[in-house]
N, C-alpha and C positions, 0 to 999 in steps of 0.2 A: 504493500500500500504506500509506504514511504517513497519507494522508487517511482511509483506512478505519479505521486504528487510532485516530486522533483522534476519529472519529465514534463508534466503539465506546466510548471513554473518556467521551465526553459523554453517552452514553445508559446508562451503567453504574450510575446511581443516585448518591445522595449530593448534595453541593453542586454548584452550577453550575460549569462549566469555561469558562475564557476562554483564548484563544491570543493572546499578544502579537505574535508574528510567525511566519513559517513555520519559522524555525530554532529556536524555543524549545520546551521541554517544556510540556505542558499544565499550567496553574496554576489552582487554584480561586479563584473570586471572593471567597469568604469568608476572613477572616483566619486565619492559622495561629497556634497558641500561640507565645509568645515569652518570653524571659527578659530581665532588665535588671539593672543595678547601681544601687541606690538607697540612699543614707545608709549606706554602708559595709556593704552586704549585698546578697544576690541577691533580686530580686523575681521570684516564680514564680506569680503569681496566676492565670494561665491553665492551670496544671497542678495535678493530673493531668488528662490529656485522653485520651479514648477514641475509637476508630474508630466511625463510625455503625453499622457492622455488628457491632461488638463483638469484632473479631478481635485487636486489640492495644490496649494502654494505655501511655501515656508518663507516667512518674512522676519527680519531682524528689527526689533523695536527698541528705540532709545528714547528715554524721557528727558525733557529739559530739566536741568538741575539749577536753574537760576544763576545767582552769582557764584556759587561754588564750582559749577561745571564738572562735577565728578562723573567718571564713566559709569555707565549702567547698561544692562542688556537683558532682554528676554527674547526668546524665539516663539513665534506663534505659527501653528499650522491652521490655515484657513481653507474653507471649502469654496466652491464657485460662487456662493452667495455672500462671501466675505465674512462668514460666521466662523469664529475661532473654535476649533475642535480639539486642539491640544496646545498647552503652554509649557515651555521649557524655561524655567527661571535660571538665570546665570548670576547676575549681580544687581542688587539694589544699590543706588547711589549712597544711601545711608550706611551701608556696610563697607564702602570702599576703603576708608581709612583703616579698618580692622583687617580686611582681607587682602589689601594690596599696599602694605606699608612701604613707603619710599617708592611707590610705583611698581613694586615687584609682587606678583601673585604669591600668596602663602600657600600652604598645603591644601587648605580648604578650597580656595578659589581655583587652584590647579585641578583639584578633583572635580569641581563643578564644570570646568571647561572640558575636561576629558569625558565626563558623563554626557554633556550636550553633544559632543562630537560622536559618541557611540550611538546616541539616539538619532542623529542625522544619518549615520550609516544604516541604521535600521529602517528609517523612513525611505532612504534611497533604495534599499532592497525591496521594500513594499511597492514603491511608486515610480521608480526610475526617474529621479529628479535631474533636471538640467538647469543650469544657472541662467538667469534672465539678464539681458543687457539693456542699458539705457538708450532710449530714443533721443533724438536731438531736440532739445528745448529751443524754441525760437525766441530770439532776443526781443524783449519788450520791457517797458516800465513795470508792468504787472504780467509776468509770463503766464501764458494760458494754453499754448499750443506746442505739442511734441509731434515730430515727424520721423518715420522710419519703418522699415519692413513692410512697405506698402500701405501704411496706416497713417492717418492724421487723428490725433487724440486731443480734443479741445475741452478744457475746463472753462465753462461759460458761466461764471458767477456762482451758480448753485446746481449745475448739472454737468455731467461728463458725456460728451458726444464722441462716438467712435465712427470715423469715416474711412472708406477706402481712399487711398491717396488721390487728391485733387477732385474728389467727388463732393457735391453739395448736398447729398442726401445721406444722413447717418444710417449706419447699419444697426446701431444700438444707442440708446440714451439711458444713462443712469442718474437717478435723482440723488444729488449730493447735499441736500439741505441739512441732513443730520450730521454732516461732517463740519459744518460751519461753527464758529465760536460765537455764542450769543453775547450781545452787549451786556456788560456786567460792571459792578462797582468793585474795585480791588480792595477797598476797605470802607469802614463806616465813615460817611461824610466825604468820601472821595468822589471825584467826577467819574462819569461812566467811561469804560474802556471799550474800544472797538479793535478787533484784530482781524482785518480782512485777509482772506486766503488767496494764495497764488500757487501755480503749478511749479513744484520743485523738480520733479523727475517723473518719468514714465518708464517702466521696465516691461520687456517683452521677450518671448522666445519665438523664433521664426516658426511660422505656419500654425501657431496655436491661437485660438480665439479667447485669449485671456491676457490682461495686462495688470500690473500693479501701479497704481497712481499714488504719488507722494505729494501731499499738500504741505506747504509751510504757511506761516502767518506773520503778518506785520505786527510790530510792537514799538513801544517807546520806553523811555527810562522809567516812567511810572506805570505803564501797561506792558509788562514783559511779554515776549512772544510765547505762546503755548507750544507744547511739543508738536513736532511734525506728526502727521497721520499717514499711514499707508493703508490702502484699500484695494481689494481685489475687484476687478470689473471683468466679468465674463459674459460672452454672448453666443 
């Protein structure tokens, strides 16, 4: 029965499967996305990554840490509807000074990074993950358009429009109003803050009908910028 299951896995599409020995889980020959610690920060250049069939996306989430600017990271596995289905916690900024004294990971943070990388290998074995690349953001005072891979991705105030390149009819429109930051008072008696959004990046893997949209937000000295948001848009 085990041999039949392994044969089915090997024929199920995606990257090649290799078996290290009879007691091991099937592993793909292609490398899995990985994270690392470099120069007092997390390196996540192989993320976001998407399954070759487009069913899940793995994104690296960093929260704004205000004036401290301490590193932090969690990984999220999202489905095509942008719903988180798994979270891999790596470092909270409040733990940075304890877990990375002098900018060097201690044993606990080293363990967490290794555990996250093992989970990425497991996710790769399950889904055949491929790294997504950035599309070209068009220069503007408020960037809103990314072009590449035969696509035009436009963030138009509160919606994301997906076009075939140079087409004026979208193939998909995603409501992005829930991604906007509401007007708010940062403290009692303070004036109201507004943090308008703009398009920071769009990530894609060739031939797949899914992108990751990264929004950033404007801020001031009294109305600091909220954390960037990453969202899966699939059609």
